C-alpha positions as CSV (number, residue, x, y, z in Angstrom):
1,M,-37.1,16.9,18.7
2,V,-36.8,15.4,15.3
3,G,-38.2,17.0,12.1
4,I,-37.8,14.9,8.8
5,A,-38.5,16.2,5.4
6,M,-38.2,13.9,2.4
7,E,-38.5,14.8,-1.2
8,K,-37.4,12.9,-4.6
9,A,-34.7,14.9,-6.1
10,A,-35.6,16.2,-9.6
11,S,-33.9,14.3,-12.4
12,Q,-30.9,16.3,-13.5
13,T,-28.2,15.8,-15.9
14,T,-25.0,15.3,-14.0
15,Q,-21.8,16.3,-15.3
16,G,-18.2,16.4,-13.8
17,K,-17.7,15.9,-10.2
18,D,-21.4,16.4,-9.6
19,A,-22.0,13.1,-11.3
20,K,-20.6,11.5,-8.2
21,N,-22.7,13.5,-5.7
22,P,-25.6,11.3,-4.4
23,A,-27.6,14.3,-3.4
24,I,-28.0,15.5,-7.1
25,R,-28.2,12.0,-8.7
26,S,-31.3,11.1,-10.6
27,N,-33.8,9.0,-8.3
28,A,-32.0,10.3,-5.1
29,L,-34.0,11.1,-2.1
30,R,-33.2,14.3,-0.4
31,I,-33.7,14.2,3.4
32,N,-33.5,17.1,5.9
33,L,-33.2,16.3,9.6
34,L,-33.7,18.5,12.6
35,L,-31.7,16.8,15.4
36,P,-31.8,17.8,19.1
37,D,-28.3,19.0,20.3
38,R,-27.3,15.7,21.8
39,S,-28.1,13.6,18.6
40,A,-26.1,16.4,16.6
41,E,-23.1,16.1,18.9
42,R,-23.2,12.2,18.4
43,L,-23.4,12.7,14.8
44,E,-20.4,15.0,14.7
45,K,-18.5,12.5,17.0
46,L,-19.3,9.7,14.7
47,K,-18.1,11.7,11.5
48,E,-14.8,12.6,13.4
49,V,-14.1,9.0,14.6
50,T,-14.8,7.3,11.4
51,E,-13.2,10.3,9.3
52,A,-16.1,10.4,7.1
53,S,-16.2,13.1,4.4
54,S,-19.8,14.2,5.3
55,Y,-22.7,13.5,7.5
56,A,-24.5,12.0,4.6
57,E,-21.6,9.4,4.6
58,V,-22.1,8.7,8.4
59,I,-25.7,8.2,7.7
60,R,-25.3,6.0,4.8
61,N,-23.0,3.8,6.8
62,A,-25.3,3.7,9.7
63,I,-28.2,2.7,7.4
64,R,-26.1,-0.1,5.9
65,L,-25.2,-1.3,9.4
66,Y,-28.7,-1.2,10.6
67,E,-29.9,-3.0,7.5
68,A,-27.2,-5.9,8.1
69,I,-28.4,-6.2,11.8
70,I,-31.9,-6.4,10.9
71,M,-31.4,-9.1,8.3
72,E,-29.6,-11.1,10.8
73,Y,-32.2,-10.7,13.5
74,E,-35.0,-11.5,10.9
75,K,-33.1,-15.1,10.1
76,G,-33.2,-15.5,14.0
77,N,-29.6,-14.8,14.5
78,K,-28.1,-12.6,17.3
79,V,-25.4,-9.9,17.0
80,Q,-22.5,-10.1,19.6
81,I,-19.6,-7.8,20.6
82,I,-16.4,-9.7,21.2
83,D,-14.2,-7.6,23.5
84,K,-10.4,-7.4,23.4
85,D,-10.1,-10.2,25.5
86,G,-12.2,-12.6,23.4
87,K,-15.2,-12.4,25.6
88,P,-18.5,-12.2,23.8
89,S,-21.5,-10.2,24.7
90,G,-25.0,-9.8,23.4
91,V,-26.3,-6.6,21.9
92,S,-29.8,-5.7,22.8
93,I,-31.1,-3.7,19.9
94,F,-34.8,-4.6,20.0
């Protein structure tokens, strides 16, 4: 169960601490997600493990990582995980 609502944030004059808030910046995209319990738990766990200050930070970081992986995939490259013993293993994403 995933519901997504997206809307362009209205241009606003930003002052003080609000100027750093990406949710109210001009040209920002506001997204509301409805996640199933398991996905919400995973998001919460990622927030804790990464010590992110918000769910939005977790999602922004996930988008950056996903984008980097896609860019490498499009170049014909593969992504690998190197375990603590130095043994590489492939990561199946697609």
